[in-house]
C-alpha positions in Angstrom: 18.2 -4.4 4.2 16.4 -1.7 6.1 12.8 -0.9 5.4 12.1 2.3 3.8 8.8 4.2 4.4 7.0 4.6 1.0 3.5 5.7 1.8 0.7 6.2 4.2 -2.8 4.7 4.1 -5.1 7.4 3.1 -8.4 5.3 3.0 -9.8 1.6 3.4 -12.6 0.0 1.5 -13.9 -2.8 3.6 -16.4 -4.2 1.0 -13.3 -5.0 -1.4 -10.6 -5.3 1.1 -8.5 -2.7 -0.5 -6.5 0.3 0.7 -5.7 3.6 -0.9 -2.1 4.5 -0.3 -0.6 7.9 -0.9 3.0 7.2 -2.1 6.1 8.9 -0.7 8.3 6.5 -2.9 8.2 4.3 -6.0 6.5 1.0 -5.9 5.9 -1.8 -8.3 4.0 -5.2 -8.6 6.1 -7.9 -7.1 7.5 -5.7 -4.2 6.8 -6.8 -0.6 5.3 -4.2 1.6 4.9 -4.0 5.5 2.1 -2.2 6.8 2.2 -0.9 10.5 -0.2 0.9 12.7 -2.3 0.3 15.7 -2.4 -3.3 16.5 -1.9 -4.2 12.7 1.5 -5.3 11.6 1.8 -7.5 8.4 3.8 -8.0 5.2 2.4 -8.9 1.9 3.6 -9.0 -1.8 2.0 -6.5 -4.0 0.2 -8.6 -6.7 -1.6 -5.9 -8.4 -2.3 -2.1 -8.1 -4.6 0.7 -9.5 -4.4 4.3 -10.1 -7.9 5.8 -10.7 -9.2 2.4 -11.3 -6.7 1.7 -14.1 -4.4 -1.3 -13.6 -0.8 -0.2 -13.4 2.4 -2.1 -13.0 4.4 0.6 -11.2 3.6 3.9 -9.4 5.9 6.8 -8.3 6.3 9.4 -5.5 3.2 11.4 -5.3 0.6 8.8 -6.8 -2.4 7.6 -4.9 -2.8 3.8 -5.5 -5.2 1.2 -4.6 -4.2 -2.4 -3.6 -6.0 -5.3 -2.1 -4.6 -5.8 1.4 -4.6 -9.1 3.5 -5.8 -7.3 6.8 -8.0 -4.6 7.7 -6.0 -1.2 7.8 -6.8 2.3 8.8 -6.2 5.8 7.7 -2.8 6.9 8.8 -1.1 3.6 8.9 2.5 3.6 7.6 3.6 1.6 4.5 7.2 0.2 4.2 9.0 -1.4 1.4 11.4 -4.1 2.1 
């Protein structure tokens, strides 16, 4: 199955290893995402996410979510759903 771009990193918080992602498509806990940009290229499962510091199970196009990420990311990196 082809990957679909579902968002872009809008911020990264080093102290908590979390990324803010502006969504262009729906995402839910349990989905596998692929983050790509610069020298960074990795996949991970979404184990939790937040909108405005509230834990949510799913998010839709237009939402800005926060998730913990396994590697450092930067603003502008693309986020794909597998």
